[in-house]
N, C-alpha and C positions, 0 to 999 in steps of 0.2 A: 504474160506475153510481153516481150520487149523487143527492142531493135538494137542494131549496132549503134554504139555511142557516137560514131561520126555523124549520124543523122541528127543528133541533138544540137550540133554546133551551127548549122546553117540551114537555110531553106533550099531544098532540092526537090526535083520531081519525084525521086524515089521516096524522100521523106514525106512528101504530100500524099503519095500513094499509100504508104504505111499508115499515116494518120487517118485516111479514109477507112481503112480496115479495122483499126483498133479504137479510134476515138469516137467516130460518128455512127457506130452501129446502132445505138439506141435511138438517137435522134433520126437517123436515116430510115428506121423501120416504123417510126411513129405515124406516118401517113396510112399505115394499115388500119389504124383504129381511131385516130383523132376525130375525123369528121363524123364517124358513127357515134362517138362519145358526145359530141356537141349536139347533134340532131336528136339522138335518142329515138323515141317512138312517136314524136310529135309530127303533124303534117308539115310539109315543106312550104315556105313562102319565100318571096324574093328577098325580103329583109334578112331572113335567116341565112340565105346563100351568100349575100353580099357581106353581111356582118360577120359570119363565120370566117371567111377568107381574110377580112380586115383584121379581126381579132388575132388570128393565127399569125399573120404577117408581123404585126406590131409586137406580139409577145416574143416572137423569135428575134425581133430587132432590139427590144429593150433588155430582155432577160439573157438571151443567148449571146447576142452580138455585143451589146454595150456592157452588161455586167460581167460576163465570163470571158469573152474573146478579147475585149479591150481592157477591162479593169482587172479582173481577178487573175488572169494569166500573168499579170505583172508580179503577183505575190508568189514567186517561186522560191523554194528553199533549196538553194544550190541545184537548180534545175528540176526539182521535184514539186509536185502539186498534190492537191487533195486536202480535205478538211483537217486531217491530223498533221500534215506537213505545215499547213497554215497555222495551226495551233502551236506547233513547235517554234514558230517564228515570233509569236506574240505572248506566249505563256508567262514570260518573266515580267511583263508589264502589269498584269492584273491577275491575281490568283483566281478570281471568280470566272475567268474565261474558260476554265476547264469545264464548266457546266454546259455552255453552248456547244463546246467541242464534243462532249460525251453524247448529248442529245442528237447532234447532227450525225455523228458516226454511227450511233445506234439505229437511227432511221434510214441511213444510207445502206446499212447492212440489211435492214428489212426490205429495202428496195431490191437487194440481191435475190430475195426469195420470189418477188413478184415479177420482175423484168423477164426472166426466162419463161415463166409461166404464161404471161400475157402475150409476149412476142411470138412464141412458138404456137400458142393456141390461135392467135389471130391469123397466122399464116396458114395453118392447116384447115381452118374453117372455110377457106376458099373452096375446098372440096364440096361444100354444101351447095354451091351453085349448080354443079353437075348432078349431085345426088343429095337432095335436101335432108334425107333421113340418115345419112351416113354417121356412125358414131366416131367423133373426132378424138375423144378423150384417150382411147388406147394408143392412137398414133402419137399424140402429144407426150404421153407418159413414156412411150418407147424411145422417142428422141431425147427426152430429158435424161432418162436413166443412162442411155448410151453416152451422152455428153459428159455426165459426171464420172462415169466409169473410166473414160479415157484420160481424165485429168492427171491421174497418177503416173502416166507414161510421158507427160509433157506434150506441149502443142507446138513445138518449134517448127516442124515441117509443114503442118497444115497452116500454121500462122503466116507463113510466107505467101500463101495464096489469098489471105484475107483482103489485102488491098486491091488486087485486080478484080476479085469477085465483087467487092463493094463498088468499084468503079463501074462495072457492068450494071449493077443494081441501080445506081444513081442515074446512069444514062437511060435505063429502061423506064424508071418512074417519071423522069423528066419528059421523055418522048410521049408516054401515054398521057401525061397531063397536058402537054401542049396540043396533042391531037384532039383531046376533048375540049380544050379551051377555045380552039378555032371555031367551034359552033357558037360561042358566046364571048367574043373578044371584048365586048362592053364590060365584062366582069372585072377587067383590070382597073376600073374606077374604084373598086373595093380597096385598093391600096391607100385610099384616103382614110385617115384614122377616124373621121367622123362616122363612118359606117359601123366601126366597132363600138363607138359610144352609143349610137342609136340602138344597136342590138342589145346592149346592156341596160339601157334606160327605158327604151320604148317597147321592146318586144316582151310579151308576157313571159314572166320567169326568166328574162334575159340574163340577169346577173348570175343566176345559178348555173348558166351554161359555161361559166368560167371553169368549172370543174372539168369539163370536156376540153375546153381550149387549152388548159394547162398541159394536157398530154403531149402537145407538140414540142415541149421543151424539157421533157423529163430527163433527157440524156445530158443536159448541160452540166450537172454536178459530176457525172462520170467523165465528161470532157476535161474538167479541171484536174481530176484525179490522174488522168493519163498524160499529164504534162511531161513527166519524166520519160515517158516511152517514146515520144516523138519530137518534142521541142516546141517552143512557143511559135516560132516562125512558120513551121510546117503546119501546125494546127490552124493558125490564122489564115494562111494562104489557101488551104484546102477547104476551109469553111465557106469561102466565096462560092466554090463549085457546089458544095453540099447544100447551101441555102437556096441557090437558084433551083437545084433539082427538087428539093422538098416543097418549095413554094409553088413550083410548076405543077407538082402532083396535087397539092391542095387546091390550086386554082382549077385544075381539070375536074376534080371531084365536085367542087362547088358549081361548076358549069353543068355537070350532070344533074345536080339538084334543081337547076332552073328548068330542066326538061320534065321535072316531076312535081310541079307546083300543086299543092293541095293533097298530095299523096304521102302517106307514111313511108319511111324508108325501110324496105323489107330485106335489103341485101347490103353488103358492104360497098360503099361508093368506090373504094379503091379497086375492087375487082370488077365493078360494074362498068368502068370506063375502058376496060381492056377488051379488045376485039376477041370474039369467041375462039378463033383459031390459036390465039396467043395465050389463052387462059392456062393451059398446062405449064407453059414456060413461066408465066407470072407466079403460079403457085410454087413451082420449084425454086425460082429465084427468091421468093419471099421466105420460103422455109430455110434456105441456106443463109440468107441475110440475117434472119432472126437467130439462127444458131451462132453466127458470128457475133451478133450483139450480145447474146447470152454469155458467150465465152469471155468477152471483154468484162462483163459484170462479175463473172465468177473469179477471174484473175484479180480484178479489183478488190473483191472481198478478201482474198488471201492477203493482199498487200495491206488492206485496212486493218485486219486482225494483227498482222505482224507489227505494224507501226504502233498499234494500241498496246501490244505487249512491251515493246521497247520504251514506250512513254509511261509505263506503269498504270495502264488503264485496263489491262486484261490479264488473265492468268497465264502462266508459262505454258506454252503449247509447242509441241514438236513441229519444226518446219523442215521440209525436205526440198531438195533441188533436183527435179527430174531431168533437167538438161543443163548444158553449160552456158546457156544464154543468161547474160547478166540480169538479175532482178526477177527471173522467172522462178516462182516458188510454188510449193504445193503443201497445203496443211490438211492432213487427212481428216481430222475432226471437223474442220470447217466444211470440207467438201461433202462429207456424208450428212452433216446437219443441213446444209443447203439443199441437198437432194431430197431429203425427207420433207423439208419445208416446202419445196416446189411441188412435190407429189401431193402434199396436203392441200395446197392452194388449188391445184387442178381438180382434185377429187371433190373439194368442197364447193368451189365456185362453178366448175365444169364449163363455163363459157367465158370468153375474154371480156364480153360486155359487163359481166358481173364483177370482174377484177378491177375495172377502171377506177372505182371509188377508192379502193385500198391503195392503188398504184399512185394516184395523184397526191394523196395526203402524205405519203412517206417522203416524197421529194420536196414538197412544199415546206415541211418542217426543216429538212436539211438546208434548203436554200435560205431560209430565214436565219439560221444559225451561221451559215457561211457569210451572209451579209454583215452580221455583227462582228465577226472576226476580221473580215476585210476592212471594215471601217477602222478598227484598231490598228491594223497593219498600215493603212494609208496615213493614219495619224502619226505613227512611228516614222514614216518616211517624210514627214514635214508638210503634208498637204494641209492647206489652210482650213480653219474651222468652218468658215462660211461654205466652202466647196463641199466639205464633208456633210454639212446639213442638207445641201441640195441633193447629193447622192443618196443620203439616207432617206430623205423624203420621197424620192422617186421610187426606189426599190422597196421601201417599206409599204408604200401605198399599193403598189402592184402586187407584192407577195402576200400582204395581209388580205387583199381582196381574193386572191386565189386560195389562200388558206381558209377563209370563211366559206367560200363556195365548196371546197372539198370537205370541210368539216360537216357541212349539211348532209353529206353522204355517209356519215359515220355508221348509221344503222344498216346501210346497204352493203357494207364491206370495209368501210374505213376503220371499223373496230378492230379488224385483223392487224392493221398497221399499228394502231395504238397499243395493242396487246404485245406484239413482237418488239416494236421499237421501244416502247416503255419498259418492258421487261429487261431488254438488253441494257438500256440506260441505267436502270436500278443496279444491275450486276456490275456495270462499269464503275458506278459511283462507289459501290461497296469495295471494289478492288482499290480504287484511288484513295478513299478515305481510310481504309484499314492500313494501307501503306504509310499514310501520314501519321496515324496513331502509333504504329509500331516503330517508325523511324524517329518520331519525336521522343518516345519514351525508352528507346534502346540506350542502355548505359555504355558510354564510350570511355576508354581509359588511354592515357598517353603511352604510346608504344615504346618510345625511347627509354622510359623509366624501367621497362621490363627487359630491355636488351641485355643488360648484365646478367639478369636471372636466367635468361634463355641460354646465354653463353656458358654459364656454369652448369646448367642442366645438360647441355650437349656434351659436356666433358665428364659427367658423373657416370662412371661405368658401373656403379652399383644398381642403376636402373636399366632394365633391358631396353635395347634400342628399338624404337617403334618403326623408324624408316630412316634412310639416308637423307631424303628430301621430304619434308612434311609441308603440305600446301593447304592453306586455309582460304576459303572464299569469304571475302569480307564486303559488307555494304559500305564501308568507309572509303571515300576517294581521297582522303587526306592521309599521307604516309606517317603523320605524327600521331595517329590514333587508330585504334581498332575496338571492336566490341569486347566488353568485359567477358562475355561467354567464351570468346576465343582464348583469352588468357587463362580462364578457369579450366578450359579443356586441356590445356598444355600442362599447367603446373599444379592444379588442384584435383581435377577429376581424372584419376589414373594418369599420373605424369607421363608425358610422351617425350622421349629423348630422340633427337635427330641431329644430324650434322648441319643441315641448313634448314631454317624455317622461312617459308614463303608466305606472304599475304598478298592475295590477288583480288583486285577489284575490277568490276566491269562498269564503266561510267558511260551512260548513254548521252550522246551529244545531240544538239538540235539540228545539225546538218545530217543529211541522209546516208552518205556513203563513206564517212570518215573511218579509217582503220589505222590508228597510231597507238603507241604505248609509251609509258614513262617507267623508268626503273630508278628506285632509290635504295642504295645499299646503306643500311643504318650503321652508325658508328664507324664510318669508313676510316677515320683517322687512326684507329687502333689496329687496322689491318696491315700486316707485313707481307702477306701472300694470299692468292685466291683461295687457298685451302683454309684460311682462318675466318672466312666469311660465314656468319651464322644467320643473319636476318636480312631478308630482301623483300621490298615492297614493290609490286608491279601493278600498274593501273592501265587497263585497256580503254582507250577512248574510241568507242564504236558509234557510228551513226545509227539513227533509229530504224534504218532498213537493213542493218547488218545482223546476221545471225551470230550469236556469241559461241563459236565453235572452239571451246577452250583447249581441248586436247591438242589440236593443230596449232592454235595461236601460242599456247604456252610453250610447246616444243620449239616453235620458232624463236621465242624470246630466249630460252635457255641456250639454244645453239648459237644465237647471236652473241650472248654474253660469253660463251666459251671462246668464240672467235676473237673477241676483244680481250680475252684473258682476264676477265673480271671474276669468273668463278671456275672452280674445278669440280666437275660432276662425277668424277671417278668414285667408285665404291670405296667407302671408308672402313669396311670390314677388313681386319688385319689379314685374314687368310685369303682374301680376294684382291688386295691392293696390287700385288705383283702381276695379276692377270689383266690389269687396266680395264676392269669392267665398269660399265656405267651404273651408278647407284640407283636404287629403287626410289620411286616417287609414290607418295600416298596422299590423296586428297581427302580433306575432312569437310563435310557439309552438314550444316545444322538444319534439322527439321523442327520447326517451332510448333508448339501446341499451346492453347490457352489454359493456363493453370487455374485450378479451382480456387487457389489462394489469392483472389483478387477482389477488390472492392472498386468496381467501375461505375461511372455514370450509366444510366440505362441505355442511352443512345450509343455510347461507345461499346458497351457489352453486346448490344444487338448487332452492330456492324461487324465486330470481330467474330462473334459466333457464326454469323452468316458467311463471313469470308472463309473461315476454316471449314465450315460445312460444304461450301461450294468448291473450295480448292481441292478437297479430297476426291471430288467427282469429276472436276473439269481440268485441273492443272496436271501438267506432266511433272515427273520427278525432276529434281534439280540436276541430277546427273544426266538424265535424258535431254533436258533442255539445253544444258551447257555442252553437250556432246562429249561427256567424259566416259572413259572406259570403266565400267562398273567393277572390274576386277581389282582396281586400285583405289576404290572410293570407300570411305568410312562415313556412314550416316549416323549422327548423334542426335537423339531426340532431346530437345531443350524446352522446358516450360517457359512460357512468356508470362512473367509476373509483372503486369503493367503497373499495378498499384497494390502494394502489400496491404493486407487487412490491418486494422487497428489492433493494438496490443490487447489480448483477451484479459478480462478481470479474473484470472485464474489464481487462486490463493492456496498455498500449501497448508495442510492441516498437520499440526504436531501431535499425531496420534499413531499408534501402532497399527499396522495392517492386520495384526492378529485379532484386534478387537472387532467384534461384530457390530456393524452400524445399527442404530436404534430402529431404523425402518425395516430391518429384516426380522421377520417373525421366527421365534425359536420353537422348535417342535417339542 
């Protein structure tokens, strides 16, 4: 889900409205379950009511406002945000920064499983006020399945209504909160941070309530990820309205707690403060708002996986564009995996209160990794070391405290987050490390040395012509060199004669939406006309959010070179030359497999075996990923001989094969 790019450039009422619909859905629906998560099943006392409001207010102030709205939104990558966009900004400074990026992205994806489940469940559970025994799980599953099914058709039209609906939502929760707060206006004293400290230090088990408090800011990471959708100014301006609304809702719920001193909370305070005639409206609005929040997380998960692919942290996966809206993508495998994951969460936990432990732990881990990456970004920007220490101390203290409180709930549901997030992190590391191993040990050869050989081959009519234009995809972004296997494919493994040899590289850039290319015509000095060109190197410079649609892009390059009279793409077959037909193009793609003839260190063998095992099951084919027409693609299977085995001590015996060995018994 994205917006018109004009909204990115300035702060406007329309941009603020869009930000409310896209960016703040998660934070905006957290009042549904946060106070319930804090109070739990314990009897209410006044310190709990005052301390809960104070802790929520200052958590929103420090983590959401200070860390994300003021500091982290400054770390935009050409207008784009999110943990992987941030990693793209800092990855060249320290190699090890890939590890926090992997962990943060993996746990953010795990959050994509839990957010739709807990949000929709908490909204639907409002029906229990009217009918305590009503089964809510079927309703939740029905909404979630419908939500994931419609993703393939795009959400452009319904997305336009997100902003106005969320504006109504924020107005409603603010009004209900203020109405309840009017019974206990003295509760506003809870904005004093000392009440939060008293709750954590003096109340029995007060520190462990932080796991519930943290739920109020779980959407902050998604807020940063949506920077490119709405723009920094619109997000900051709309946050003022959103914060007032959610704080008013929390205050109203805590005022309701003061009316129930000594009693355990048997219902959700969010619905308890709503007058009975307005309860159907509250449930309807809450359901729609949670669907909007879930939609934002689902779209964010697509973007996260797409960025991970471009940065070499995930397998090639087919990306689709269901609408013409810039940046709106759809990844089928991710969509159905998320749907199955959400169904599993709902069926296992069954109630939103049981999902809270898993929910908080996922985002706490992501926030910690984001803090680490932001500190490196600020250091790159010249922020003083002393100020960095202060910033690190503030956020590390707060986030580690939240992490410890959520970690205590690992047996209550946090294990699910660790299982999903940890598993994804391991897979991402395997992809990253295997790429390093393969790249480091891939043998490169100077291309210009072989240009004369290719020229002679193209003129050798004793060899059947393979194609007019022969195109190789290469991992080398340097036009002076290509993989040895590409040269072997042309001149050693069934020689391939063509009129023009193309080497095409897709180079991923750190900026998100760059789409440029470079062309190098090798040995240009010897050319007397476009028809003499034999070897061309093309490098596409694509941002990490751009899908490499090579069929379209390569055609554009060829047409542009024809207009510039740099090449002649007419057919070179003698019988067809007079018809002025366009020559045929054939793409060659290499499919690697790990050769048995290797002596690898155990760790590298484990990584590569795991990579090839997983890639056969999770990765799209190269032709599908690059958008190539399969009718003109040739796939060559090539063994990856990373480290040849030592020479075997095999000795020839000078004896006749007709002699029977002594070990064979004669009858």
